[in-house]
C-alpha positions, 0 to 999 in steps of 0.5 A, a space after each residue: 850306291 858306292 862312289 869311287 874318287 881318284 886323285 890326280 897329279 900332286 898326291 904321290 909320295 915316295 914308296 907309296 906302292 911298297 905295301 902293295 907289292 908284298 902281296 905276289 898278285 899285285 906284284 905281278 899286276 904292276 909288272 904287267 902294267 909296267 910292261 904295257 905302259 913301258 915304265 918301271 912302276 915297281 922302281 917308281 912305287 918303291 925306291 924312286 925319290 920324290 923328285 923322280 916321282 914328281 916328273 910328269 912322265 912318272 907321276 901319271 901312270 904311277 897314280 893310275 896304277 896306285 888307284 887300280 891296285 885296289 880295283 879288283 878288291 872293291 869292285 865286288 861291292 858295285 852290287 846290281 842293287 841299282 840300275 845304271 845310267 847307262 844301258 845294261 852291259 854284257 853278261 858279267 858286267 852287272 856289278 858295276 851298275 850301282 857304281 859312281 866314279 869320278 877322277 881328278 884329272 889324270 884320275 878320270 882314267 882310274 875312274 873310267 876303269 872303275 865305271 867299267 868303260 876301260 880296262 886296267 892295263 889300258 888305263 895305265 898305258 894311256 897314263 903313261 903316253 899322257 904323261 910323256 906328251 904333256 912333259 914334252 909339251 911342258 918343254 916347249 915353253 916356260 909355263 906353270 900353274 899357281 893356286 889362287 885361294 879366296 877372293 870373289 870368284 868374278 874378280 879372280 877370273 877377271 884378274 887371271 884373264 887380264 893377265 893372259 893366263 888360263 883358269 886351268 882347274 876349279 877345285 871348289 869354292 875359292 879354289 881356283 888354279 891359274 896356268 900360263 907363262 911364268 912371267 905372268 904368274 909372277 905378276 899374279 902373285 905380286 898383284 893377286 885379286 882382292 882377298 885372295 892368296 897366290 901360291 905357286 905349285 911344283 908342276 912342270 907346265 900349264 896343264 889343262 890349257 891350250 899349252 898342252 895342244 901337242 900333248 892332246 894330238 898325241 894322246 888323241 892318236 893313242 885313245 883312237 887305238 884304245 877300246 872303250 866300253 859303254 860304262 856300266 856305272 855313272 862316270 862323272 866328267 871333268 869337263 862339266 861334271 855330267 855323267 858320260 854314257 857313250 864310249 866315244 864321248 868318253 874318248 873325246 872328253 878324255 883327250 880334250 881334257 888336256 886342253 880345257 879346264 878341270 871342273 871338279 867342282 862340278 864333279 862334287 856338285 853332281 856327287 852331292 846330288 847323287 848322295 851315294 851311300 858310301 864314297 871310297 877315296 882311292 889311293 893315294 887318298 889324302 888330298 881328295 879326302 880332305 876336299 870331300 870332308 870339307 866340300 861334302 861333310 854330309 857324305 860318308 867317306 872312307 879312305 883306301 890308301 893301301 892294302 891295310 885299309 881294304 878290310 876296313 873299307 870292305 867292312 864299311 861297304 858291306 854295312 852299307 849294303 845291309 842297311 840298304 838291303 833292310 830298307 823297306 823302300 830302295 834308294 831311288 836309282 841314278 837316273 832318278 836322283 839326277 833327274 830329281 836334282 835337275 842334272 842330266 847326261 850331256 854330250 861333250 862340247 865340240 872340241 873347238 868350243 872347249 878350247 875357245 873358252 879355256 881362257 876366262 
């Protein structure tokens, strides 16, 4: 089994696509995605400044495109050695059956492609719609986000709720991101929870909170026009770390993600239960690779930051495949691994319920 994890906003760096564009195939693909998304990904990935690519409307399609440039080169390693949680797809989709895919925030669109649920061009297009809609929502009210590191989780959540803020992202033990009005974040920084430190994040607004409701409506309309397929691999949802196997459920979760918290901690918990034989951190890989090393040190992780890394990644995946093939007994498939750990697939929460519980 192979896992692919895709990063979210904040992991971008200037010139991050320059090396990819030396290959005519990658360059042509990027130009087609630029046209589909109505954004100049070539400029953003090569010549744009750090400030320009930090703008939400630019960051999101750029990150999804970066993760997908490696897709064709790595998808062949999703071999049919293990059955998928989802029902078998049509002819030609079997290579996705041994994939586990997860993405942080907008990276979930990248992960959906690796799980066989979304076409690359559609993922980049949705990322562009999402980025523009979230940027517009940010302009409506002065909001932001801040990382709360350390402290006792109940006390951290209590302080966040006391100030009228939202717990927007759970990155793991001792790493919660609060979001809301700027003045309330200032109060949090001035009087943090016991044992915790607060660091403001350079983002345009309160992502993954009800402040993004106008963006949710825009993305919902775009997602309704986008074809989603039944995943042929195990796609982990940011909502609760569960595996999503129904296309309509996936569409709903990707839309509601804008106004609900990202539970990356639960995605990592499921990934640990599945114990993939190799985990590939998709570009730009540095942030998620560091989180994996810290929270799941038992996993074999390899980073694919650029085209120069692909040979090493393929060599590592080949070695895993050969080792699995030589075993007298094959590892348990995805469903058996999850059932043994007490974790199963589940439907998404109702939209109203998800929004009602966003504030903690």
